[in-house]
N, C-alpha and C positions, 0 to 999 in steps of 0.2 A: 486443585489451587489453580486459579486463573492463568498464572503467568508460569504454568509448568514447563512449557518448552523453552521459553527464554531463560529459565532458572535452571534448568538441565543443560542448557547449551553454556551458560555463564560459569555452572560448574565444573566443566570440563576443559576451562578455557586456563591457558599455562598463566600463570601470576605474572608474567611481563607483558600481556596482552590485556586489551580493552575490547568490548562493543562498543560501539556508537550507534544508537539509535537515532535516526532523524524523523520526527514527528511535525505534522501540522499543528495548529492551534486549537483542533477541534477539543472540546470540554471533556470528552469522555479520554482523549489522549493526555490531558491534564491530569486527570484523575487518577488514571492507570498509573503514572510517573509517580505521583504523591504515594500512591498504594506500594510501589516498588521501592521508592525510596525509604519507606518506614519497615521494609522488610530487609533485614542486615544480610542475607544470603547473596543480595545482588552487588556484591563490590566492585566487581570488575566491569558493571554496565553504568555508561554515561549517555545522557539523552540532550540533544539539541533540538531546538524548537525553531521552524522556520519563521519567517517575518509574517505577519497577520495575514497577507493576501500576495502571493506571487505565485499564481500560477504556471509562468515559465520555469519556475523551479522544480516543478513537479509534471515529468514527463507524461504521465497517465493522463492528466486534465486535457493535453492534446489528443490523446487516444480516445478518451471518451467523448470529445467533443467531434470527433471524425464519425466515431461509432452512431453517436445519435443523429447526426446528419445523413449518414449512410444507410441507416439500419432500421431506426425507429421514430424519429422524426414524421409527425403527421400521419403516424400510421396508428391502427386502432389493433389491439392483440385481444382476442376473443376470451384466450386463457392465458394463464402464468406460463404454462408449459409452453407455450408457443413462443413467447419471448423468450424464454430460457434456451430453446433449441436455435433460436435466429442468432441470439448473442454468442453461445458457445460455438455453433459454427463458424460464426465472424472472428472471434478471439483465436480458436484454431488456425485459422489462415496465418495468424501472426507466429505461430509455433517456431516455424524456421523464418528467422529475421530477414527482410528484405529491404531494398534501399527506402520503400517507404516508411517502413517502422523505423528504421535509423534515421530518417528526416523528423518524424514526428518526437522522437525522443533524443534528438540531439541538442 
């Protein structure tokens, strides 16, 4: 089942607790929510959709903007593996949060 991880999490949730999943308005998110709501096993799961376009509410948008500027903008990657390596190394630098990451995500 596509929602196995969310389902298994919901199944182990105490009856007095709920899961709140915050989503943007991507069409695949809307479809996933519709499918989940049709499945009665997800009683403790609620969904909140962000307004249409508010990147300031989504910190990853700021991280992506800086990532593109510093690592991918105006660069040609001959192979996908090279791009993957560059991005993986860059994101690993955020493994231990520093002031820069805190500022981006604040």
